[in-house]
C-alpha positions in Angstrom: 10.0 -4.8 -32.9 10.9 -1.7 -35.1 9.4 0.5 -32.4 11.5 -1.2 -29.8 14.6 -0.6 -31.8 13.7 3.1 -32.3 13.1 3.6 -28.6 15.8 5.9 -27.3 17.7 5.5 -24.1 16.0 8.7 -22.8 12.6 7.3 -23.5 13.4 4.0 -21.8 14.7 5.9 -18.7 11.6 8.1 -18.7 9.3 5.0 -18.9 11.3 3.3 -16.2 11.0 6.4 -14.0 7.2 6.5 -14.5 6.9 2.8 -13.7 8.9 3.2 -10.5 6.6 6.1 -9.5 3.5 4.0 -10.2 5.0 1.1 -8.1 5.7 3.5 -5.2 2.2 4.8 -5.3 0.8 1.2 -5.3 3.1 0.3 -2.4 2.1 3.4 -0.4 -1.6 2.4 -0.9 -0.9 -1.1 0.2 0.9 0.1 3.3 -1.9 2.6 4.1 -4.5 -0.1 3.8 -2.4 -2.4 6.1 -2.1 0.4 8.7 -5.9 1.0 8.5 -6.5 -2.7 9.0 -4.1 -2.8 12.0 -5.8 0.1 13.6 -9.2 -1.5 13.0 -8.0 -4.7 14.5 -6.6 -2.8 17.5 -9.8 -1.0 18.0 -11.8 -4.2 17.8 -9.6 -5.8 20.4 -10.0 -2.9 22.7 -13.7 -3.0 22.4 -13.7 -6.8 23.2 -11.5 -6.2 26.2 -13.7 -3.4 27.5 -16.8 -5.6 27.0 -15.3 -8.5 28.8 -14.1 -6.3 31.6 -17.6 -4.9 32.0 -19.2 -8.3 31.9 -16.8 -10.0 34.3 -16.6 -7.3 36.9 
């Protein structure tokens, strides 16, 4: 509690800035993983379509 009282506005702003950056990094990693999953799903669908085309023609 004493430490919290002694925390300056500047320190709080710096901590907030660092937390926002960490959040952005995590969000970017999540979006990157989602994009990778979408690409993998797309590639799998194309493989299945090609396989079915070959088998049915």
